[in-house]
C-alpha positions in Angstrom: 0.0 0.0 0.0 2.8 2.4 0.8 4.4 1.8 -2.6 1.1 2.5 -4.4 0.6 5.7 -2.5 4.1 7.0 -3.4 3.5 6.2 -7.0 0.2 8.1 -7.0 1.7 11.1 -5.5 4.6 11.2 -7.9 2.7 10.3 -11.1 0.8 12.6 -13.4 -1.9 10.2 -14.8 -4.6 11.1 -12.3 -5.6 14.5 -10.7 -4.8 14.7 -7.0 -8.4 15.6 -6.1 -9.7 12.4 -7.6 -7.2 10.3 -5.8 -8.0 11.9 -2.5 -11.5 10.5 -2.5 -10.2 7.1 -1.2 -7.4 4.6 -1.2 -9.4 1.4 -1.7 -8.7 -0.8 -4.7 -12.3 -0.5 -5.9 -12.4 3.3 -6.0 -9.1 3.5 -7.7 -10.2 1.1 -10.4 -13.4 3.1 -11.0 -11.5 6.3 -11.5 -9.2 4.7 -14.0 -12.2 3.1 -15.9 -14.0 6.5 -16.1 -10.9 8.2 -17.4 -10.5 5.5 -20.1 -14.1 5.8 -21.1 -13.9 9.6 -21.4 -10.7 9.3 -23.6 -12.5 6.7 -25.8 -15.7 8.9 -26.2 -13.8 12.1 -27.0 -12.8 11.2 -30.6 -16.4 10.3 -31.4 -17.7 13.6 -30.2 -15.0 15.5 -32.0 -15.8 13.7 -35.2 -19.6 14.5 -34.9 -18.8 18.2 -34.2 -16.5 18.3 -37.2 -19.2 16.8 -39.4 -21.7 19.5 -38.3 -19.3 22.3 -38.8 -18.0 21.2 -42.2 -21.0 19.5 -44.0 -20.8 17.9 -47.5 -23.6 18.8 -49.9 -24.4 17.0 -53.2 -24.9 19.4 -56.1 -25.0 19.6 -59.8 -22.9 22.2 -61.6 -22.5 23.7 -65.1 -19.6 25.6 -66.6 -20.0 29.2 -67.8 -19.3 29.2 -71.5 -18.7 31.8 -74.2 -21.0 31.4 -77.1 -23.4 33.3 -79.4 -26.6 34.3 -77.8 -29.8 35.8 -79.1 -32.4 37.9 -77.3 -35.6 36.3 -78.3 -39.1 37.5 -77.6 -41.8 35.0 -78.0 -45.6 35.4 -78.0 -48.8 33.8 -79.3 -50.3 35.3 -82.4 -53.1 34.9 -85.0 -52.5 34.4 -88.7 -53.9 37.0 -91.2 -53.6 37.0 -95.0 -51.1 39.4 -96.6 -54.0 41.0 -98.5 -57.7 40.5 -98.5 -60.6 41.7 -100.7 -64.2 41.3 -99.7 -65.8 42.1 -103.0 -69.0 44.1 -102.6 -71.2 44.7 -105.7 -72.3 48.3 -106.3 -75.7 47.4 -107.6 -78.4 45.0 -106.4 -79.2 42.4 -109.0 -79.6 38.6 -109.2 -76.5 36.5 -109.8 -76.6 35.2 -113.3 -73.5 32.9 -113.1 -70.4 32.2 -111.0 -67.1 31.4 -112.6 -65.2 30.3 -109.5 -65.7 28.1 -106.5 -64.3 28.2 -102.9 -60.6 27.4 -103.1 -60.2 28.6 -106.7 -57.0 30.5 -107.3 -57.6 33.7 -109.2 -55.7 36.6 -110.7 -56.2 40.3 -110.6 -58.9 41.4 -113.1 -60.3 37.9 -113.6 -64.1 37.6 -114.0 -65.6 35.9 -111.0 -69.3 36.4 -111.4 -71.9 37.9 -113.7 -75.1 39.7 -112.5 -78.3 40.2 -114.5 -77.9 43.3 -116.7 -80.6 43.5 -119.4 -82.0 46.7 -118.0 -78.5 48.2 -117.8 -77.8 47.3 -121.5 -81.0 49.1 -122.5 -79.9 52.2 -120.5 -76.6 52.2 -122.2 -78.2 52.1 -125.6 -80.5 55.0 -124.8 -77.8 57.2 -123.4 -75.5 56.3 -126.3 -78.1 57.7 -128.7 -78.5 60.9 -126.7 -74.7 61.3 -126.7 -74.5 60.9 -130.5 -77.3 63.5 -130.9 -75.5 66.0 -128.8 -72.3 65.4 -130.6 -74.1 66.1 -134.0 -75.6 69.3 -132.6 -72.2 70.5 -131.4 -70.7 69.9 -134.8 -73.6 71.8 -136.4 -73.2 74.8 -134.0 -69.5 75.0 -134.6 -69.5 74.6 -138.4 -72.8 76.0 -139.7 -75.0 78.1 -137.4 -72.4 80.4 -136.0 -70.7 81.4 -139.3 -74.1 82.1 -141.0 -75.2 84.4 -138.2 -71.9 86.2 -138.3 -72.1 86.6 -142.0 -75.6 88.1 -141.7 -74.4 90.5 -139.1 -71.6 91.6 -141.4 -74.0 92.3 -144.2 -76.3 94.2 -142.0 -73.4 96.3 -140.8 -72.3 97.1 -144.3 -75.9 98.1 -145.3 -76.3 100.3 -142.3 -73.0 102.0 -143.1 -74.1 102.7 -146.7 -77.4 104.1 -145.5 -75.7 106.3 -143.0 -73.2 107.6 -145.6 -76.1 108.3 -148.0 -78.1 110.2 -145.3 -75.0 112.2 -144.4 -74.6 113.3 -148.0 -78.2 114.4 -148.2 -77.9 116.3 -145.0 -74.7 118.1 -146.2 -76.4 118.9 -149.5 -79.5 120.4 -147.8 -77.2 122.6 -145.6 -75.4 124.0 -148.7 -78.7 124.7 -150.4 -80.1 126.4 -147.2 -77.0 128.7 -147.1 -77.7 129.6 -150.7 -81.4 130.2 -149.9 -82.5 127.5 -152.3 -84.3 125.3 -149.7 -86.3 125.6 -146.6 -85.1 125.1 -143.1 -87.5 122.2 -142.7 -85.7 120.2 -145.4 -82.4 120.6 -143.5 -83.9 119.4 -140.3 -85.5 116.4 -142.0 -82.3 115.4 -143.6 -80.4 115.8 -140.3 -83.0 113.5 -138.6 -82.6 110.9 -141.3 -78.8 111.0 -140.9 -79.0 110.6 -137.2 -81.3 107.6 -137.5 -79.0 105.9 -140.1 -76.0 106.5 -137.9 -77.8 104.8 -135.0 -78.7 101.8 -137.1 -75.1 101.5 -138.2 -73.9 101.7 -134.6 -76.3 98.9 -133.6 -75.3 96.7 -136.5 -71.6 97.3 -135.8 -71.9 96.5 -132.1 -73.9 93.3 -132.9 -71.2 92.2 -135.3 -68.5 92.9 -132.7 -70.4 90.9 -130.1 -70.7 88.0 -132.4 -67.1 88.1 -133.3 -65.9 88.5 -129.7 -68.4 86.8 -127.4 -71.0 85.1 -129.5 -68.8 82.4 -130.9 -67.3 81.6 -127.4 -70.7 81.3 -125.7 -72.2 79.4 -128.6 -69.4 76.9 -128.4 -69.7 76.7 -124.6 -73.4 75.9 -124.8 -72.9 73.2 -127.5 -69.9 71.8 -125.6 -71.9 71.7 -122.4 -74.7 69.7 -123.9 -72.2 67.3 -125.5 -70.4 66.8 -122.1 -73.7 66.1 -120.3 -74.7 63.6 -122.8 -71.3 61.9 -122.7 -71.4 61.7 -118.9 -74.8 60.0 -118.9 -73.6 57.6 -121.5 -70.4 56.7 -119.5 -72.5 56.4 -116.3 -74.8 53.9 -118.0 -71.7 51.9 -119.2 -70.3 52.0 -115.7 -73.5 50.6 -114.2 -73.4 47.8 -116.8 -69.8 47.2 -115.8 -70.8 46.8 -112.2 -72.7 43.7 -113.2 -69.3 42.0 -113.8 -67.6 41.0 -110.6 -63.8 40.9 -111.0 -61.0 40.2 -108.6 -58.9 43.2 -107.6 -55.9 41.0 -106.4 -54.2 37.7 -106.9 -55.3 35.1 -104.4 -57.6 32.3 -103.5 -61.4 32.4 -103.1 -62.2 31.8 -99.4 -65.9 32.6 -99.2 -68.9 32.7 -101.6 -72.0 33.0 -99.5 -74.5 33.5 -102.4 -75.7 30.9 -104.9 -76.6 31.5 -108.6 -80.1 33.0 -109.0 -80.0 34.7 -105.5 -80.1 38.4 -105.1 -76.7 40.1 -104.6 -77.3 43.1 -102.4 -75.3 46.2 -102.8 -73.0 46.7 -99.8 -72.9 43.0 -98.8 -69.8 40.9 -99.7 -70.4 38.6 -102.6 -66.9 36.9 -102.9 -63.9 37.1 -100.6 -60.4 36.7 -102.0 -57.3 36.3 -99.9 -53.7 36.5 -100.9 -52.1 33.8 -98.7 -48.8 33.5 -100.6 -47.5 35.3 -97.5 -49.1 35.6 -94.1 -49.0 38.1 -91.3 -48.8 36.9 -87.7 -50.3 39.6 -85.4 -49.3 39.3 -81.7 -49.8 41.5 -78.6 -46.5 41.9 -76.7 -45.7 43.5 -73.4 -44.7 47.2 -73.6 -41.2 46.6 -72.1 -40.4 43.8 -74.6 -41.9 45.7 -77.5 -39.7 48.6 -76.7 -36.6 46.8 -78.1 -38.3 45.6 -81.3 -38.0 47.4 -84.6 -39.1 46.9 -88.2 -36.9 44.4 -90.0 -36.0 42.2 -87.0 -35.7 38.5 -88.0 -38.4 36.3 -86.7 -39.8 32.7 -86.9 -43.4 31.5 -87.1 -44.4 28.1 -85.9 -47.8 26.4 -85.6 -49.2 22.9 -85.0 -49.3 20.7 -88.0 -46.5 22.6 -89.8 -43.1 21.0 -89.8 -40.3 23.3 -88.8 -40.3 27.1 -88.3 -41.0 29.5 -91.1 -38.6 32.5 -91.4 -40.1 36.0 -91.4 -39.4 39.5 -90.3 -41.1 42.3 -88.3 -43.1 44.6 -90.6 -45.0 46.7 -88.0 -44.6 47.7 -84.4 -47.6 49.7 -83.4 -46.8 53.2 -82.2 -49.9 53.1 -79.9 -50.7 50.9 -76.9 -53.9 48.9 -76.9 -55.9 50.5 -74.0 -57.8 47.3 -73.3 -54.8 45.0 -72.9 -52.0 47.6 -72.4 -50.0 45.7 -75.0 -48.3 46.6 -78.3 -49.4 45.0 -81.5 -46.6 43.6 -83.6 -46.8 42.1 -87.1 -44.5 39.4 -88.4 -44.7 38.7 -92.1 -43.6 35.3 -93.4 -43.8 33.2 -96.6 -46.5 30.6 -96.7 -45.1 27.7 -98.8 -47.8 25.3 -100.0 -50.3 27.6 -98.2 -50.0 25.4 -95.0 -50.6 28.3 -92.6 -54.3 29.3 -92.8 -55.7 32.7 -91.8 -57.5 32.7 -88.5 -55.3 30.0 -87.0 -53.3 30.4 -83.8 -49.5 30.4 -84.0 -46.4 31.2 -82.1 -43.8 33.7 -83.1 -40.2 34.2 -81.9 -38.5 37.5 -82.7 -34.7 38.0 -82.4 -34.4 41.5 -80.9 -30.6 41.4 -80.3 -27.6 39.2 -80.9 -24.4 39.0 -78.8 -21.7 37.1 -80.7 -19.6 36.3 -77.6 -21.7 36.1 -74.4 -20.9 34.4 -71.1 -23.8 32.0 -70.8 -25.0 30.0 -67.7 -28.2 28.1 -67.0 -31.0 30.2 -65.8 -31.7 27.7 -63.0 -28.4 28.7 -61.4 -29.4 32.3 -60.8 -30.5 33.3 -57.3 -32.8 36.3 -57.0 -32.8 38.3 -53.8 -36.0 40.1 -52.4 -34.4 43.4 -53.4 -34.1 42.2 -57.0 -30.4 41.5 -56.9 -29.0 38.4 -58.6 -26.2 36.0 -57.6 -24.9 32.5 -58.3 -23.1 29.9 -56.3 -19.6 29.3 -57.7 -17.5 26.2 -57.0 -13.7 26.8 -56.8 -10.9 24.4 -57.6 -11.1 22.9 -54.1 -14.8 22.2 -54.5 -15.7 25.0 -52.1 -18.9 27.0 -52.8 -18.8 30.8 -52.9 -21.7 33.2 -53.6 -21.0 35.9 -56.1 -23.3 38.8 -57.2 -23.8 38.9 -61.0 -25.5 41.1 -63.5 -27.9 39.3 -65.9 -28.3 40.4 -69.5 -30.5 38.8 -72.1 -32.3 35.5 -71.8 -32.6 32.7 -74.3 -34.8 29.8 -73.3 -33.1 28.1 -70.3 -29.9 30.1 -70.6 -29.0 33.6 -69.5 -26.2 36.0 -70.3 -23.9 37.2 -67.5 -22.7 40.7 -68.1 -20.5 40.9 -65.0 -19.6 39.0 -61.8 -18.1 35.7 -63.2 -16.0 34.8 -66.2 -16.1 32.0 -68.7 -14.8 28.7 -67.4 -16.1 29.1 -63.8 -18.4 26.4 -62.4 -21.8 27.5 -61.1 -24.2 25.4 -59.1 -27.5 24.5 -60.9 -29.2 22.0 -58.6 -28.7 22.8 -54.9 -27.8 26.4 -55.2 -30.8 27.5 -53.2 -30.0 25.3 -50.3 -26.5 26.5 -50.2 -27.6 30.1 -50.2 -29.6 29.6 -47.0 -26.5 28.5 -45.0 -24.8 31.0 -42.7 -21.5 32.5 -44.1 -19.5 30.7 -41.4 -21.0 27.3 -42.3 -20.7 28.0 -46.0 -17.0 28.6 -45.7 -16.5 25.1 -44.2 -18.9 23.4 -46.5 -17.6 21.1 -49.3 -19.7 19.8 -52.2 -20.0 16.5 -53.9 -20.6 17.1 -57.6 -23.1 14.7 -59.1 -23.8 14.1 -62.8 -27.3 15.2 -63.9 -29.7 12.3 -64.5 -30.0 10.9 -68.1 -33.1 11.9 -70.1 -34.3 8.3 -69.9 -34.0 8.3 -66.1 -35.9 11.6 -65.9 -38.6 10.3 -68.1 -38.8 7.1 -66.1 -39.0 9.1 -62.9 -41.8 11.2 -64.2 -43.7 8.1 -65.2 -43.2 6.6 -61.7 -44.6 9.8 -60.2 -47.6 9.6 -62.4 -48.2 6.0 -61.5 -47.9 6.8 -57.8 -50.4 9.6 -58.2 -52.8 7.3 -60.1 -52.5 4.6 -57.4 -53.1 7.2 -54.7 -56.2 8.5 -56.3 -57.5 5.0 -56.9 -57.0 4.2 -53.2 -59.0 7.3 -52.2 -61.9 6.3 -54.4 -62.0 2.9 -52.8 
């Protein structure tokens, strides 16, 4: 016992306070056993604490790459024809005959239908006769009547001049005789009166002749020409009315509607035949104002619709300068070729417009972008030691499942796609000690099989509920 006590006092394996509790063999063994158990448990506790401080998270990553990227704006649209003509007759008459059916391809100026026009033919004949009569009267007025009247006025003027000159000579002779005392004063006054009357007649004849020469011919021609013009207008109007009985196509296209049958009345103002030019179509879409602000006429586009294989290339032909007050959107037109007339007016379609192209853009998956409540964006980046770091980034254009990074990371860096949100919720101290296990994304066949298994599970669950 003495030797054991000395050893205990000199050794350093046990604290003195513990040893002072007793000197019996049983107590000494218990102290030693407890110490050994504590030493054995301590590594396990240290390992658990280390695992809590430095967790390992399984994630999927993608590499930021430099590639060409296009800013695409997509929207649903409705197909319209390039041109359309709803042909409306200008007269009301029964349909005599149709020369086309629905689906017939026609050309501009082609005769499509004929209306009854017997009464119009009679009106044309009547007005044609009146026109020819007015034309003959015009020729007579210009070639015969007016020259004869002018010639008569010239003769009357010459006769009046001769009578005036003769009366003047008589008057002068009477004055000479009166001075010589060979005649009475009364004879002088009578000859003077006759001279004045002859001179007045001459003045009237001369003014009449001048009127005919200056104004008579012009007015006569105007009157005759006016009658001829009126008759000609009535004749042309009758011919036009008869022409309205012939329904012709104003454009090249295909007949899409013909609601009236032969023998039925074609009412003026109601469409008789509709022709559409569908060699090209126009897809009209309503796009958000912010997206439409970057669009311009000439931007390349693509039109796709169910039942048509592949996209059809087109371009933007109109961006409305006004906003639709009902939907607060902007109407945009995309014009595209319509080979084999596969796209039909009135059908729904989908358009994709390339508003901008970046030849060398840093591209990452859109699923890797984290959005903060204040609108900021960030990504989780994995360094060469498989440590995650959160970096703020500035996002540019989007293209489907990819986005452009304008600043924050460079090409070649790895970003977390699946698991980024969980990492972003960790405290910064924990995130610094966290390591990641990079897993490969599931194959498409596995994803499809997983979706089918989920559907089967849902179906089984619903069946159990019914039972």
